[in-house]
N, C-alpha and C positions, 0 to 999 in steps of 0.2 A: 065637787066636794066630798061627795061620799067616797070617791077613789082615794083622795087624799086621806081620809081617816082610815080606810082600810089598810093603807100603807104605814100608817103610823101605829096601827094595832100589832100588825105584822112586825115591824120593826123593834116594837117593846118584846116580842115573845121570841122570835128567830131572826136569823141573818139571812136575807135575801140576795141572792147572786144574780148578775146579768146574765149569766150562762148556764147552760145544764150541767149537772153534776153526772159523772160516770155512771152512777146506779140509776140516774134518771134517764140517761141517754138510750136512745134506741140502738139494740144491738142486732147487726145483721149477719146471719150466719152463711158464710160463702162456700157452698156446696162444692163449686168447682176447685178451690183452693184446698178444701179437706181431700177429696178425691186424688188430686195430684200429690198432695203430701203423703197420703196413705199408700198409694201406689208406688212412690220414690221409696217409701219406707220398706215396703214388702220386697221390692226388687234388691234392695242394698241388703236386707237380711237374707234372702235367698242366695246371693253372690258371695257373702260371707260363710253360709252354711256349705256351700259348694267347696270353698277353699278349706274349710275346716275338715270336711270329710276327706278330701285330698290328701291334707296333711295327716291325718290319723291313719289312713290306708298306707301311706308310704311308711311311716314310723313302725306301723305293724310289720310289713314287708322286711324291713331292715332288721327288725327285732328277731323275727324268725331266721333270716340269714345267719344273724349272730349266734343265735342258739343252735344251729345246724354246726356252724364252725367250731363252737365250743365243743359240742358231743365229739365231731371228728378229730379235734385236737386231744381231748381226753383219751379217746381210743388209741391215738398214736402213741400218747404218754405211756399207757399201761402195755403196750406192744414192747416199747422201747425199755421199759423198766423191766419186763420180762425176758428181753434179751440180754440186758445187762447182768442180771442175776445169773443167766446160763453162761455167758462168756466169761464171767468174773470169777466163777468158782474154781477153786484150785485143783479138784478132781478134773475138770475140763482142760485146764492148762496142763496137768501132767499127761492127759492122753494126747493132747496135740504135739507134745515134746516126743512121745514115743512114736507117733505116726510120721513125723518128720526126721525121725532118727537123729536128734540133737545128742551131743554129749557134753558131760559136764567137764568144764575147764577148771583145773587146778590154778594155773599160772598164766598170766597174760603177759605176753611180749610184743613191743612195737617195733615197726620196720623202721630203720633210721634212712632217711632219704639224703643223698650227698648233695652239696650245694652246686656241684658242676650240673649244667643243664644235660639231659640225656639226649636231646636232638637238638640241633641248630637249623636255622634257615640258612639257605644259600642266597648268596647275594651277586 
């Protein structure tokens, strides 16, 4: 009867459950699972790191190549601009005309070609 009175007193104050609540349950820490998970996480992060470093190095290499090509194209552009300025000047054109001994033409006449063929094929 004493046990019955105790249940009644507990029943009036709190609710008693026939199974343990999670906070009252015994928690077992599994070291094997922890180390396996931790090791897998470390290996995954290392693999990710290697791929990121590889990507960074390849992007840096491409960037350097593109910068070299840009510098080379800029040098070629400057050379071509210098050549264009030198070739296009009126003074150089007059000197070239004098060297080639060209003459000024006053009137242009064209040659008339007859409609008759100059040569015929033998059959």
